[in-house]
C-alpha positions in Angstrom: 0.0 0.0 0.0 1.3 3.4 -1.0 2.1 5.8 1.7 -0.3 8.8 2.2 0.8 12.1 0.9 0.6 14.5 3.7 0.2 17.4 1.2 -2.5 15.7 -0.9 -6.0 17.2 -0.4 -8.1 15.4 2.2 -11.7 14.3 1.6 -14.1 14.4 4.7 -16.3 11.4 4.3 -18.2 11.9 7.7 -22.0 12.7 7.7 -23.7 15.0 10.2 -26.9 13.6 11.8 -30.0 15.5 10.8 -31.3 17.8 13.5 -34.7 16.9 15.0 -37.6 19.1 13.9 -39.1 21.0 16.9 -42.8 20.5 17.2 -44.8 23.3 18.8 -48.1 22.3 20.4 -51.1 24.7 20.8 -52.2 24.3 24.4 -55.7 23.3 23.4 -54.4 20.6 21.1 -52.0 19.2 23.7 -54.5 19.2 26.5 -57.1 17.7 24.2 -54.8 14.8 23.2 -53.9 14.2 26.8 -57.6 14.1 27.6 -58.3 11.5 24.9 -55.4 9.3 26.1 -56.5 9.5 29.7 -60.1 8.8 28.8 -59.1 5.8 26.7 -56.9 4.4 29.4 -59.1 5.1 32.4 -62.6 5.0 30.9 -64.2 3.0 33.7 -62.6 3.2 37.2 -63.8 2.9 40.8 -62.3 5.3 43.3 -62.7 5.4 47.1 -62.2 8.4 49.2 -63.7 11.0 51.5 -66.0 13.8 50.2 -64.8 17.4 50.9 -65.7 20.8 49.5 -69.2 19.6 48.4 -70.8 22.2 46.2 -74.2 21.7 44.5 -74.7 24.1 41.5 -78.0 25.8 40.6 -77.9 23.8 37.4 -78.3 20.6 39.3 -74.7 19.4 38.8 -72.7 18.5 41.8 -69.0 19.3 42.4 -66.8 18.0 45.2 -63.3 16.7 45.9 -62.5 13.1 46.7 -59.5 12.8 48.9 -57.4 10.5 51.1 -54.4 11.0 53.3 -52.0 11.6 50.3 -53.9 13.0 47.3 -57.2 14.5 46.1 -59.2 14.3 42.9 -61.9 16.7 41.7 -65.2 15.0 41.0 -68.1 16.2 38.8 -71.5 14.5 39.0 -73.9 15.9 36.3 -77.5 16.6 37.0 -79.0 13.4 35.5 -76.7 11.1 37.5 -77.2 13.3 40.7 -81.0 12.8 40.5 -80.6 9.1 40.6 -78.7 9.1 44.0 -80.6 7.5 46.8 -78.7 9.4 49.5 -77.5 13.0 50.0 -73.7 13.5 49.7 -72.1 15.6 52.3 -68.6 16.5 53.5 -66.8 13.8 55.5 -68.7 11.0 53.9 -66.6 8.0 52.7 -67.9 7.0 49.3 -67.1 4.7 46.4 -67.3 6.5 43.0 -67.5 5.0 39.6 -66.7 7.0 36.5 -64.2 8.0 33.8 -61.1 10.1 34.3 -61.0 13.2 32.1 -59.3 16.6 31.8 -61.2 19.8 32.1 -59.6 21.7 29.2 -60.5 25.2 30.4 -58.4 24.7 33.5 -56.1 21.9 32.4 -57.3 20.0 35.4 -57.8 16.3 35.7 -61.1 15.3 37.1 -63.4 12.2 37.4 -66.7 12.4 35.7 -68.9 10.3 38.0 -71.6 8.0 36.8 -72.6 6.3 40.1 -71.8 6.8 43.8 -72.5 4.8 46.9 -71.5 5.1 50.5 -68.9 2.9 51.9 -70.1 0.6 54.7 -73.9 1.3 54.8 -75.9 1.0 51.6 -77.2 4.1 49.8 -80.9 3.3 50.8 -80.0 2.9 54.4 -78.0 6.1 54.4 -80.8 8.0 52.7 -83.2 6.6 55.3 -81.0 7.7 58.2 -80.4 11.2 56.7 -84.1 11.8 56.0 -85.1 10.5 59.4 -82.7 12.9 61.3 -83.8 15.9 59.2 -87.5 15.3 59.7 -87.0 14.6 63.3 -85.2 17.9 63.7 -88.2 19.6 62.1 -90.5 18.1 64.8 -92.5 15.9 62.4 -92.0 12.8 64.7 -92.9 14.6 68.0 -95.4 12.7 70.2 -97.3 15.9 70.9 -98.3 16.2 67.3 -99.8 12.7 67.0 -103.5 12.3 67.4 -105.4 9.4 69.0 -107.5 7.1 66.8 -111.3 7.4 67.0 -112.7 4.8 69.4 -115.6 3.8 67.2 -114.8 4.6 63.6 -117.6 4.2 61.1 -115.5 4.0 57.9 -111.8 3.2 57.5 -109.9 4.3 54.3 -107.1 1.9 53.4 -104.3 2.9 51.0 -102.7 -0.2 49.5 -102.5 -2.4 46.4 -105.9 -3.9 45.4 -104.3 -7.2 44.3 -102.1 -8.1 47.2 -102.8 -10.4 50.2 -102.8 -7.3 52.5 -106.3 -6.1 51.6 -107.7 -9.7 51.9 -106.3 -10.2 55.4 -107.4 -6.7 56.5 -111.0 -7.3 55.3 -111.1 -10.8 56.9 -110.0 -9.5 60.3 -112.5 -6.5 60.2 -115.3 -8.8 59.2 -114.5 -11.2 62.1 -114.0 -8.5 64.8 -116.4 -5.6 63.7 -118.8 -6.6 61.0 -120.4 -3.1 61.0 -117.2 -1.2 60.1 -117.1 0.0 56.5 -113.8 -0.2 54.6 -113.0 2.1 51.6 -110.1 0.9 49.5 -108.0 3.6 47.7 -105.9 1.5 45.2 -102.2 2.7 44.7 -98.9 1.3 43.7 -96.9 0.4 46.8 -93.5 0.3 45.0 -91.8 1.9 42.0 -91.1 5.5 41.1 -94.8 6.5 40.9 -95.7 5.1 44.3 -94.9 8.2 46.5 -97.0 10.5 44.3 -99.9 8.1 44.3 -99.8 7.6 48.0 -99.6 11.4 48.6 -102.7 11.9 46.3 -104.6 9.2 48.1 -104.1 10.7 51.5 -105.2 14.2 50.2 -108.3 12.8 48.5 -109.4 10.8 51.5 -109.1 13.9 53.7 -111.4 16.0 51.5 -113.9 13.2 50.8 -115.6 13.5 54.1 -116.4 9.7 54.0 -113.9 8.2 56.4 -112.7 8.6 60.0 -109.2 7.1 59.9 -106.6 6.3 57.2 -104.5 3.1 57.1 -101.3 2.9 54.9 -100.7 -0.8 54.4 -98.1 -2.9 52.5 -96.6 -6.4 52.9 -93.0 -7.1 53.7 -90.1 -6.7 51.4 -86.5 -5.5 51.1 -85.4 -1.9 51.7 -85.7 -1.2 48.0 -89.3 -2.5 48.0 -90.2 -0.2 50.9 -88.6 2.8 49.4 -91.9 4.6 48.6 -92.7 4.7 52.3 -89.3 6.1 53.1 -89.8 9.1 50.9 -90.1 12.7 52.2 -93.1 13.2 50.0 -95.2 10.6 51.8 -94.0 11.6 55.3 -95.1 15.2 54.7 -98.4 14.1 53.3 -99.0 12.0 56.5 -98.2 15.0 58.7 -100.4 17.3 56.7 -103.4 14.9 57.0 -106.3 16.2 59.1 -107.4 12.6 59.7 -105.3 10.2 61.9 -103.1 7.9 60.0 -102.0 4.4 60.9 -99.0 2.9 59.2 -98.9 -0.8 58.7 -95.8 -1.3 56.5 -93.9 -4.6 56.1 -93.2 -7.0 59.0 -92.9 -6.3 62.7 -89.1 -5.7 62.3 -89.4 -3.3 59.4 -89.4 0.4 60.2 -90.0 3.2 57.6 -90.2 6.9 57.7 -94.0 6.6 57.4 -94.0 4.7 60.7 -92.3 7.6 62.5 -94.6 10.3 60.9 -97.9 8.4 61.4 -100.1 8.9 64.4 -99.8 5.1 65.2 -97.6 2.3 63.9 -99.0 -1.2 63.5 -96.5 -4.0 63.3 -98.3 -5.6 60.4 -101.4 -4.8 58.3 -103.3 -7.5 60.2 -102.4 -5.8 63.5 -103.6 -2.5 62.0 -107.1 -4.1 61.5 -107.0 -5.2 65.1 -106.0 -1.8 66.4 -108.7 0.0 64.4 -111.4 -2.4 65.7 -110.0 -2.7 69.2 -112.6 -0.7 71.2 -115.6 -2.3 69.4 -114.1 -5.7 69.8 -113.5 -5.2 73.5 -117.1 -4.2 73.9 -118.3 -7.2 72.0 -116.1 -9.5 74.0 -117.4 -7.9 77.2 -121.0 -8.4 76.1 -120.2 -12.0 75.1 -118.6 -12.7 78.5 -121.6 -11.1 80.3 -124.0 -13.2 78.2 -122.1 -16.4 79.1 -122.1 -15.4 82.8 -125.8 -14.7 82.7 -126.5 -17.9 80.9 -124.5 -19.9 83.5 -126.2 -18.1 86.4 -129.6 -18.8 84.9 -128.8 -22.4 84.4 -127.6 -22.6 88.0 -130.8 -20.9 89.3 -133.0 -23.3 87.2 -131.0 -26.3 88.5 -131.5 -25.1 92.2 -135.2 -24.6 91.6 -135.5 -28.0 90.2 -133.8 -29.5 93.1 -136.0 -27.6 95.6 -139.1 -28.7 93.7 -138.1 -32.3 93.7 -137.9 -32.2 97.5 -141.4 -30.8 97.9 -144.6 -32.8 97.4 -146.8 -32.0 94.5 -149.6 -30.6 96.6 -147.3 -28.4 98.6 -145.5 -27.3 95.4 -148.8 -26.2 93.9 -149.7 -24.3 97.0 -146.3 -22.7 97.2 -146.5 -21.8 93.5 -149.9 -20.2 94.0 -148.6 -18.3 97.0 -145.6 -17.0 95.1 -147.9 -16.0 92.2 -150.3 -14.3 94.4 -147.5 -12.5 96.3 -146.0 -11.4 93.0 -149.4 -10.2 91.8 -149.9 -8.3 95.0 -146.4 -6.7 94.8 -147.2 -5.7 91.2 -150.4 -4.1 92.3 -148.5 -2.3 95.1 -146.0 -1.0 92.6 -148.8 0.1 90.3 -150.5 2.1 93.1 -147.3 3.6 94.2 -146.5 4.6 90.6 -149.9 6.1 90.1 -149.6 8.1 93.4 -146.2 9.3 92.4 -147.4 10.3 88.9 -150.5 12.0 90.4 -148.3 13.9 92.9 -145.9 15.0 90.3 -148.8 16.1 88.0 -150.3 18.2 90.8 -147.0 19.7 91.6 -146.5 20.6 87.9 -150.0 22.0 87.8 -149.3 24.2 90.8 -146.1 25.4 89.2 -147.9 26.2 85.9 -150.6 28.1 87.8 -147.9 30.1 89.6 -146.1 30.8 86.4 -149.4 31.9 84.8 -150.1 34.3 87.6 -146.5 35.7 87.3 -147.0 36.2 83.6 -150.3 38.0 84.1 -148.7 40.3 86.7 -146.0 41.1 84.1 -148.5 41.0 81.2 -147.0 43.3 78.5 -150.6 44.2 77.3 -151.3 46.1 80.5 -148.1 48.0 80.2 -148.9 48.8 76.6 -152.4 50.0 77.6 -151.0 52.3 80.2 -148.4 53.5 77.7 -151.2 54.2 75.2 -153.2 56.2 77.8 -150.1 58.2 78.8 -149.3 58.8 75.1 -152.9 60.1 74.4 -152.8 62.4 77.4 -149.4 63.8 76.3 -150.7 64.2 72.8 -153.7 66.2 74.0 -151.5 68.4 76.1 -149.2 69.0 73.2 -152.1 70.0 70.9 -153.5 72.4 73.5 -150.1 73.9 74.0 -149.6 74.3 70.3 -153.0 76.0 69.8 -152.2 78.5 72.6 -148.8 79.2 71.2 -150.2 79.7 67.6 -152.8 82.1 68.9 -150.3 84.2 70.8 -148.0 84.2 67.8 -150.9 85.3 65.5 -151.7 88.2 67.8 -148.1 89.3 67.9 -147.7 89.0 64.1 -150.8 91.0 63.6 -149.5 93.8 65.8 -146.2 93.8 64.1 -147.9 93.8 60.7 -149.9 96.9 61.6 -146.8 98.7 62.8 -145.0 97.8 59.7 -147.9 99.0 57.5 -148.0 102.3 59.3 -144.3 102.7 58.7 -144.4 101.6 55.1 -143.8 104.3 52.4 -146.7 102.8 50.5 -149.0 104.0 53.2 -147.8 107.6 52.6 -148.6 107.1 48.9 -152.2 106.3 49.8 -152.4 109.8 51.3 -151.6 111.5 47.9 -147.8 111.6 47.9 -145.6 110.2 45.1 -142.1 108.9 44.7 -139.9 110.2 41.9 -137.0 108.1 40.5 -134.4 108.7 37.9 -133.9 106.4 34.9 -131.3 104.6 36.9 -133.7 104.0 39.8 -132.2 106.7 42.1 -134.8 108.4 44.4 -135.1 112.1 43.5 -135.3 114.1 46.8 -134.4 117.6 45.4 -135.0 119.6 42.2 -131.3 120.1 41.9 -131.0 116.4 41.1 -133.0 116.9 37.9 -131.7 117.6 34.4 -133.8 119.1 31.6 -134.7 116.4 29.1 -134.2 113.6 31.6 -136.7 110.8 31.8 -138.1 110.2 35.3 -140.5 107.7 36.8 -143.2 108.7 39.2 -144.8 106.1 41.5 -148.3 106.6 42.9 -150.3 104.5 45.3 -152.0 102.5 42.5 -149.3 102.6 39.7 -146.5 104.4 38.0 -146.0 106.7 35.0 -143.0 108.1 33.0 -142.4 111.7 32.1 -139.6 113.9 30.7 -138.3 117.0 32.5 -138.8 120.1 30.3 -137.9 122.8 32.8 -136.7 123.0 36.4 -138.0 125.6 38.8 -136.5 125.7 42.3 -139.5 127.7 43.7 -141.7 126.0 46.2 -145.2 124.9 45.3 -144.3 124.8 41.5 -145.0 121.5 39.7 -141.7 120.4 38.2 -143.0 117.5 36.2 -145.3 117.2 33.3 -146.7 114.0 31.8 
């Protein structure tokens, strides 16, 4: 191999690695792609933690934070899913949430979009039951002072239950056996399902306004907590409290307790027990009457037996004599009672007649007709005196008016005119007292005793005794 020439030109045969092209992400695009990756990877997860910072929004959506000792995760529960919850979330409650992990792009924040949620430990229905129970108890809806006693002898009972179940048949059988005269009015409703609370509420309101019944019975057979959910609703509890009629709750078995039991005026362990409670007073009376009848029957039989024994020991002749004596004695006692009764009635009748006579005399003494007659006489006398007084007053007034009229007539200017004088007035109606008031050519009016005439002034003479006017 030839040696290298150190002065020969050198060829650089190395290649530079291409530089990496820098990609610039818009924030929205990057966050959106991260959200898609997260949702694909964690599309259905269960997360357990404690609720904090619980915030229900006016839109119906629910926001809170799920946390444990080392981390926290924002949770959003949209309105539709929130309406399906059977309990009320609150801070400090340990829950198990199922949903999908997502990213809220406006804040670049990871969050869990919840689909369902249930409390850890107790079931959701049990927790909802306890929460509603405590809240209504705090409002006083379960207070013993509010509850009303059942009517002792109801005429008609309204039962709110399913028309097809065994409850209504058992109820009717017990009522028929214990109190056949009690009427039962069935208001058919659904006792489970989403529509049950509204139907029960309407039934209670309708029975209250019907005016046909005296007491309401809410009845349902046993079942799970889910089956009894309608009677654990706030809607039914408030309808029971608002009822004007007493309400008996007979829900489930003896060990089952519902919100309706606490709100009702009386809780029956079972529907059959409710029928017994409603008919208790009547049944006790019937039992008492039956016991008395049996006692009376036994006593009568005993008396008859003793009488037979006595009669068997007495000869027939003596028995007939004794029977006749007893009959005569009974007849005499009956006559004695009749006489005493007649005397008592006669005495009472006489006493009543005396009282009536005394009352009649009292009425006559206070007879209003006599007082009216006296009042009429007094009124007639006063009327006569008033008429006489008015006549005298009118006569005196007439004399006084006549004198005044004569005086006025004597002072009247018209009386002077009757003696031949006259009144002269200008055209404006001004009285002319002096010739100096006249103007030649002026029209004047002269008033005499029996009329007036108009004239014109031709000349004016101030001399006395000269006639200044010509017609």
